[in-house]
C-alpha positions as CSV (number, residue, x, y, z in Angstrom):
1,M,32.5,-96.0,34.1
2,A,30.0,-94.7,36.9
3,Q,29.0,-97.6,39.1
4,I,25.3,-98.6,38.7
5,A,23.4,-98.6,41.9
6,R,22.2,-102.0,43.1
7,S,19.0,-103.0,45.0
8,P,19.9,-104.4,48.3
9,E,17.3,-106.8,48.3
10,V,16.6,-109.9,45.8
11,F,13.0,-110.2,44.7
12,D,11.6,-113.7,43.5
13,V,10.4,-112.1,40.2
14,V,10.8,-109.0,38.4
15,V,8.2,-107.9,36.0
16,V,9.0,-105.4,33.3
17,G,5.8,-103.7,32.1
18,S,2.4,-103.1,33.8
19,G,-0.2,-103.6,31.4
20,A,-2.4,-106.5,30.5
21,G,0.6,-109.0,30.7
22,G,2.7,-107.8,33.4
23,G,-0.6,-106.6,35.6
24,T,-1.7,-110.1,35.6
25,A,1.7,-111.5,36.4
26,A,2.0,-109.4,39.3
27,H,-1.4,-110.1,40.6
28,V,-1.4,-114.2,40.3
29,L,2.2,-114.0,41.8
30,T,1.5,-111.7,44.7
31,A,-1.8,-113.7,45.7
32,K,0.6,-116.5,45.9
33,G,2.6,-114.9,48.6
34,I,5.6,-114.2,45.9
35,Q,7.7,-110.9,46.5
36,V,7.5,-109.3,43.1
37,A,9.0,-106.1,41.9
38,L,7.1,-104.5,39.1
39,L,8.9,-101.9,36.7
40,E,6.7,-99.2,34.8
41,A,8.4,-96.8,32.2
42,G,5.8,-94.1,33.0
43,P,4.3,-92.4,36.5
44,M,1.8,-93.9,38.6
45,L,-2.1,-93.5,37.9
46,D,-4.2,-91.5,39.7
47,P,-7.8,-92.2,38.2
48,T,-9.2,-89.0,40.3
49,K,-7.0,-86.7,38.1
50,E,-6.6,-88.7,34.8
51,F,-10.1,-90.1,34.2
52,K,-12.6,-87.8,33.1
53,E,-15.6,-89.9,32.3
54,H,-18.0,-87.8,34.1
55,K,-16.7,-84.2,33.3
56,W,-18.3,-81.8,30.8
57,P,-16.5,-79.7,28.3
58,Y,-17.6,-76.6,30.0
59,D,-15.7,-77.8,33.3
60,Y,-12.6,-76.6,31.5
61,G,-10.9,-73.7,29.9
62,H,-11.6,-73.4,26.4
63,R,-13.8,-76.9,26.6
64,G,-10.2,-78.6,26.7
65,A,-9.2,-77.3,23.5
66,E,-5.9,-78.2,22.1
67,D,-3.9,-77.2,19.4
68,G,-2.2,-80.4,18.5
69,G,1.1,-79.4,20.3
70,A,1.0,-77.7,23.6
71,S,-2.5,-77.0,25.3
72,Y,-3.7,-74.7,28.1
73,F,-3.7,-77.9,30.1
74,G,-0.2,-79.5,29.3
75,K,1.0,-81.5,26.6
76,A,-1.6,-82.5,24.2
77,K,-3.0,-86.1,24.1
78,P,-3.1,-87.9,20.8
79,F,-6.9,-88.6,20.9
80,G,-8.1,-85.2,22.8
81,F,-7.8,-83.5,26.4
82,F,-10.6,-85.9,27.4
83,A,-9.1,-89.3,26.3
84,T,-7.2,-91.3,29.1
85,T,-4.2,-92.1,26.5
86,S,-0.8,-91.4,28.3
87,G,2.1,-91.5,25.8
88,G,2.1,-91.2,22.0
89,W,3.7,-91.9,18.7
90,E,6.5,-89.5,19.4
91,L,7.9,-89.1,23.1
92,D,10.7,-86.8,24.3
93,G,13.6,-88.8,24.9
94,E,12.6,-91.8,23.3
95,P,13.6,-91.8,19.5
96,Y,13.5,-94.6,17.3
97,T,14.2,-95.1,13.7
98,V,12.7,-97.0,10.7
99,G,14.2,-98.6,7.9
100,E,15.0,-96.6,4.6
101,G,11.4,-96.5,2.6
102,S,9.4,-97.9,5.7
103,Q,6.6,-96.4,7.5
104,F,6.0,-97.4,11.2
105,S,4.0,-95.6,13.7
106,W,5.0,-97.1,17.2
107,F,2.4,-96.0,20.0
108,R,3.9,-96.2,23.5
109,S,1.9,-95.6,26.8
110,R,3.6,-94.6,29.6
111,I,1.5,-95.1,32.9
112,V,0.9,-97.9,35.4
113,G,-1.7,-100.0,33.7
114,G,-0.5,-99.0,30.0
115,R,-2.6,-99.1,27.1
116,T,-5.3,-101.1,29.2
117,N,-6.6,-97.8,30.6
118,H,-7.6,-96.6,27.3
119,Y,-8.0,-99.4,24.9
120,G,-11.2,-100.4,23.3
121,R,-11.6,-103.5,25.5
122,M,-12.4,-106.0,22.6
123,S,-11.6,-109.4,23.8
124,F,-11.7,-112.1,21.1
125,R,-10.7,-115.5,21.8
126,F,-8.2,-116.9,19.0
127,S,-10.0,-119.8,17.3
128,D,-8.3,-122.7,15.2
129,F,-8.6,-120.4,12.2
130,D,-6.0,-118.4,13.8
131,L,-3.7,-121.1,15.5
132,K,-4.0,-123.8,12.5
133,P,-4.3,-121.4,9.4
134,Y,-1.9,-123.7,7.3
135,S,-4.1,-126.7,8.0
136,K,-7.0,-124.7,6.5
137,D,-5.7,-122.8,3.5
138,G,-2.1,-123.7,2.9
139,L,-0.7,-120.4,3.9
140,G,2.0,-119.4,6.7
141,F,2.6,-121.9,9.3
142,D,0.6,-123.8,12.3
143,W,1.3,-123.0,15.9
144,P,2.3,-125.6,18.0
145,I,-0.6,-125.3,20.3
146,S,-4.3,-125.3,19.6
147,Y,-7.2,-123.8,20.5
148,E,-8.1,-126.6,23.3
149,D,-4.7,-126.2,24.6
150,I,-5.6,-122.4,25.6
151,A,-9.3,-122.5,26.2
152,P,-8.9,-123.3,29.9
153,Y,-6.7,-120.0,30.2
154,Y,-9.3,-117.9,28.3
155,D,-12.1,-119.2,30.8
156,R,-10.2,-118.1,33.7
157,A,-9.3,-114.8,32.5
158,E,-12.7,-114.0,31.3
159,E,-14.2,-115.2,34.7
160,F,-11.7,-112.8,36.5
161,I,-11.8,-109.5,34.2
162,G,-15.5,-110.0,33.2
163,V,-16.2,-110.2,29.4
164,C,-20.0,-109.5,28.0
165,G,-21.2,-111.5,25.1
166,S,-23.5,-114.4,24.0
167,I,-23.1,-118.0,23.0
168,E,-23.3,-118.4,19.4
169,R,-21.2,-121.4,17.9
170,I,-19.4,-119.6,15.3
171,P,-16.2,-121.2,14.3
172,S,-14.5,-118.3,14.0
173,A,-15.2,-116.6,17.3
174,P,-15.1,-119.2,20.0
175,D,-17.9,-118.5,22.9
176,G,-16.6,-117.9,26.1
177,K,-17.5,-117.4,30.0
178,F,-19.7,-114.1,29.3
179,H,-22.0,-111.5,31.3
180,T,-25.3,-110.3,29.8
181,P,-24.2,-108.0,27.0
182,P,-26.1,-104.5,27.1
183,P,-29.0,-104.3,24.3
184,P,-28.1,-103.1,20.7
185,K,-28.3,-99.5,20.1
186,V,-30.8,-98.1,17.6
187,H,-28.5,-97.9,14.6
188,E,-27.3,-101.4,15.4
189,L,-30.6,-102.5,15.0
190,L,-31.0,-101.5,11.7
191,I,-27.7,-103.0,10.6
192,K,-28.6,-106.2,12.4
193,K,-31.8,-106.2,10.5
194,S,-29.8,-106.1,7.1
195,C,-27.2,-108.4,8.2
196,D,-30.1,-111.1,8.9
197,K,-31.3,-110.8,5.3
198,L,-27.7,-111.1,4.1
199,G,-26.9,-114.2,6.1
200,I,-24.2,-112.4,8.1
201,A,-23.8,-112.9,11.7
202,C,-24.0,-109.7,13.7
203,I,-23.9,-110.8,17.3
204,P,-23.3,-109.0,20.8
205,N,-19.6,-107.6,21.2
206,R,-17.3,-109.7,23.3
207,R,-15.8,-106.7,25.3
208,A,-14.1,-106.7,28.9
209,V,-17.0,-104.5,30.7
210,I,-18.8,-106.1,33.4
211,T,-22.7,-105.8,33.7
212,K,-22.7,-107.4,37.0
213,A,-20.9,-106.9,40.3
214,T,-17.4,-108.9,40.0
215,N,-14.6,-108.9,42.4
216,G,-15.7,-105.8,44.2
217,R,-16.2,-104.0,40.9
218,A,-19.5,-102.3,40.2
219,P,-21.4,-103.3,37.0
220,C,-21.4,-101.0,33.7
221,H,-23.5,-97.8,34.7
222,Y,-23.7,-97.1,30.9
223,C,-22.4,-93.5,31.0
224,G,-20.8,-94.0,27.4
225,Q,-17.5,-92.9,28.2
226,C,-15.0,-95.9,28.2
227,G,-12.1,-94.0,26.4
228,R,-12.4,-91.4,29.1
229,G,-11.4,-93.9,31.9
230,C,-13.7,-95.8,34.2
231,L,-13.4,-94.6,37.9
232,T,-15.8,-97.7,39.1
233,A,-13.3,-100.1,37.1
234,S,-16.3,-101.6,35.4
235,A,-14.0,-101.7,32.3
236,Y,-11.1,-103.4,32.7
237,S,-8.2,-102.2,33.2
238,S,-4.9,-103.5,34.5
239,S,-4.0,-100.9,36.9
240,Q,-7.3,-100.6,38.6
241,V,-8.2,-104.6,38.5
242,Q,-4.5,-106.0,39.2
243,V,-1.9,-103.6,40.2
244,F,-3.4,-101.9,42.8
245,P,-5.0,-104.9,44.3
246,A,-1.7,-106.5,44.2
247,M,0.1,-103.5,45.9
248,K,-2.3,-104.2,49.1
249,T,-0.9,-107.6,49.5
250,G,2.5,-106.1,50.6
251,K,4.4,-108.4,48.4
252,L,4.5,-106.0,45.5
253,K,7.1,-103.1,45.0
254,L,6.3,-101.0,42.1
255,F,9.0,-98.8,40.5
256,T,7.8,-96.1,38.2
257,D,9.6,-94.1,35.7
258,A,11.8,-97.2,35.3
259,M,12.9,-97.3,31.6
260,V,14.5,-101.2,31.5
261,R,17.4,-101.3,29.3
262,E,18.8,-104.9,29.6
263,V,18.2,-108.2,31.2
264,L,21.2,-109.6,33.3
265,T,22.3,-113.1,33.3
266,D,24.8,-115.2,34.8
267,G,27.6,-117.3,33.4
268,N,24.9,-120.3,33.1
269,G,22.5,-118.5,30.8
270,K,20.0,-117.5,33.4
271,A,18.5,-114.2,34.2
272,T,19.2,-112.5,37.3
273,G,17.8,-109.4,37.1
274,V,17.7,-106.2,35.0
275,V,19.4,-102.8,34.5
276,Y,16.8,-99.8,34.1
277,I,17.1,-96.1,33.9
278,D,15.7,-94.0,36.8
279,K,14.0,-91.3,34.7
280,A,14.0,-89.0,37.7
281,T,17.7,-89.0,38.1
282,R,18.7,-90.0,35.1
283,T,20.9,-92.9,36.4
284,E,21.1,-96.6,35.9
285,K,19.8,-99.0,38.4
286,V,19.8,-102.7,39.0
287,I,17.0,-104.8,40.3
288,R,17.8,-108.4,41.1
289,A,15.5,-111.1,41.0
290,R,15.4,-115.3,40.7
291,V,12.8,-114.8,37.7
292,V,12.4,-112.3,35.0
293,I,9.1,-111.6,33.2
294,L,9.0,-109.1,30.0
295,A,5.8,-107.8,29.5
296,A,6.7,-104.6,27.7
297,S,4.9,-105.1,24.5
298,A,6.1,-106.6,21.8
299,C,8.3,-104.0,20.4
300,E,9.7,-102.9,24.0
301,S,10.3,-106.4,25.1
302,S,12.2,-107.1,21.6
303,R,14.3,-104.1,22.1
304,I,15.0,-105.1,25.6
305,L,16.2,-108.7,24.8
306,L,18.2,-107.3,21.8
307,N,19.9,-104.7,24.1
308,S,21.1,-107.7,26.6
309,K,24.1,-108.7,24.7
310,T,27.2,-110.6,26.5
311,K,29.8,-113.1,25.3
312,D,27.3,-116.0,25.9
313,F,24.6,-114.2,24.1
314,P,26.0,-112.1,21.2
315,N,23.0,-111.5,19.4
316,G,20.7,-110.8,22.6
317,V,19.3,-113.0,25.2
318,A,16.7,-115.5,23.8
319,N,17.9,-114.9,20.1
320,S,19.9,-117.9,18.9
321,S,17.3,-118.1,16.0
322,G,18.2,-114.5,15.1
323,L,14.2,-114.0,15.0
324,V,13.6,-111.4,17.7
325,G,12.0,-108.3,16.6
326,R,11.5,-110.0,13.4
327,Y,7.7,-111.0,12.0
328,L,5.9,-108.5,14.3
329,M,2.6,-108.3,13.4
330,D,0.2,-105.4,13.7
331,T,-3.7,-105.2,13.0
332,V,-4.7,-103.6,9.8
333,G,-8.0,-101.6,9.5
334,F,-10.2,-99.6,7.3
335,G,-12.7,-97.1,8.1
336,L,-15.9,-96.4,6.2
337,S,-18.6,-94.2,7.1
338,G,-22.1,-93.3,5.4
339,Y,-25.3,-91.7,5.4
340,V,-28.4,-93.8,6.3
341,P,-31.7,-92.3,5.1
342,A,-33.8,-94.4,7.4
343,F,-32.6,-92.4,10.4
344,E,-33.6,-88.9,8.8
345,G,-36.2,-87.1,10.9
346,M,-35.8,-89.7,13.8
347,P,-36.5,-88.1,17.2
348,H,-33.2,-87.8,19.1
349,Y,-32.5,-90.4,21.5
350,D,-30.1,-91.2,24.3
351,T,-27.3,-93.3,22.9
352,E,-27.5,-95.5,25.9
353,G,-24.6,-98.2,26.8
354,Y,-21.2,-98.4,27.3
355,G,-18.7,-96.6,25.0
356,G,-18.2,-98.4,21.5
357,A,-20.4,-101.2,19.6
358,H,-22.6,-103.1,21.3
359,L,-22.9,-105.5,18.0
360,Y,-20.0,-106.5,15.9
361,M,-19.8,-109.0,12.7
362,P,-17.3,-111.8,13.7
363,W,-14.4,-112.9,11.5
364,W,-16.2,-114.3,8.0
365,L,-15.6,-114.6,4.5
366,W,-12.2,-116.6,5.5
367,D,-12.7,-119.3,3.2
368,K,-14.1,-117.1,0.2
369,H,-10.5,-116.1,-1.4
370,D,-12.4,-116.4,-5.0
371,K,-14.3,-113.6,-3.8
372,L,-11.6,-111.5,-2.2
373,D,-8.1,-110.2,-3.3
374,F,-6.8,-111.0,0.0
375,P,-6.8,-114.1,2.4
376,R,-9.0,-115.0,5.4
377,G,-11.4,-112.5,5.6
378,Y,-12.1,-109.7,8.2
379,H,-14.6,-108.8,10.9
380,I,-16.6,-105.5,11.1
381,E,-16.7,-103.2,14.2
382,I,-19.9,-100.8,14.0
383,G,-20.1,-97.1,15.2
384,G,-22.7,-94.6,15.4
385,G,-25.3,-92.9,17.8
386,Y,-25.3,-89.1,19.1
387,G,-22.9,-87.4,20.9
388,M,-22.0,-84.1,22.5
389,S,-20.6,-81.4,20.5
390,G,-17.0,-80.8,21.4
391,V,-13.7,-79.4,20.0
392,G,-13.6,-79.9,16.5
393,S,-17.3,-79.8,16.0
394,Y,-18.8,-77.3,13.4
395,H,-15.7,-77.4,11.3
396,G,-13.4,-76.9,13.9
397,A,-14.8,-73.5,14.8
398,A,-14.4,-74.3,19.0
399,R,-10.5,-74.6,18.3
400,R,-8.1,-72.4,19.8
401,H,-5.9,-70.7,17.1
402,G,-2.8,-69.1,18.1
C-alpha cells in the first residue's frame, strides 16, 4: 500500500467545502486569529475570467454557441456559456449510482465559492411553520429548536452579507435586517395589482444583493446579469465576500482540487484530520487538524461520513443512528408561463434592476389542506421582462450544428 503524504503542520481547523457554510466558517475563524485549512474539490476562482456580466454575445465567436457537449470554448456549461456555473450533473471522474427504479440528478459545483457564485440568492428565513410543523398540522416532526433560537444568527448573517427586503409581518416569512429593495418591474406591478384584489401577499423579494455600500462592496448597479457572476461582489458569493478576505489575513491556507475521501479519528472518537485526493497528482494526502468542519453540501458531507469507517465507527463517523445519508430533502418546483394581453402593444422598456424577480409571493395556503391535494402550500416566484436575443432564440437558428 502506498504511503499517504501527510501535511507537516497541524491546523487549528480544517474546513471541507468553500461554499456558504465553509466560506462563513473560514471567514469567522480566521478573523479570530485561528489557523484554518480550507479544502475545495474544484479549482481557484478568477472572477475576471469566469464572470461575464458585462460581456456581449458578439464579444465571442459564434456568440458563445454550445451544442450541449463540447463547445468552441471548452466544455459546455449546464446553463449556457455566459452562466457562472462551474460543475454539472455528470462530472468526469465522479460517477454515482441511484437505486433501481429511482431518479436523482445531483448537481455538483466545483470551484472556490461553490454554488454561491451562481445561485439565485433567494434568502428566506425559516419560520416556526418550518421548524414546528407537527404542532401546526400534525404531520412530520418538530425540530428541537424554534425560530426564536436562530433569529439572532439570521440577523448577523443578513447584516454581513446584505439582503434586500421589506417589513411585512407575515408569519410564514419572518422579517429581517434588510436593505431597501429595488422597485418592482413593469410586469410585476400588474401581478401585484391582481394579487391585491385576490388578497394574496406579493412583496419585495428577499435576496442577497446589496443596494447600499456594505463592508467595502459597492451597491448593485442593476446590470440585471446576476447569473453571470458579479465583479463588484454586489451579489453575495462566498468566494468574494468571505474566502478571499480570509486569505488576506494570512491565517487561511487554501487547498484546491482537493477531493476529501474520509475523516480521520483517534482511538477516543475525536476527529484528527481528513484524507483527500489531490486531483492534480492523483495521490492521497492527509491534512491534520484539531477540529474538522464538514461543509461540503448535504450529499457530499454524507458521502465523507459514510466513507469514514473504522472499528470504532463501523457504519461511518457520526452514524450510530444509521440515518446519515437518509431523509435528504430537495426543493420541488413547477414552472408555468403564459401570455398577458395587457402587455400587447406596450412600448419596449428597460428591464432594470438586478437579475431575477423583484417581487414574490411568500409561503401561503399552508392551512388550506382541504383546497389542495398536498399539505403546507407553496410560494410563487415571478419571471418576465425583456432580454437580449441569444443562442437558442428564433427556434435555435443561432445554434452551431455539426
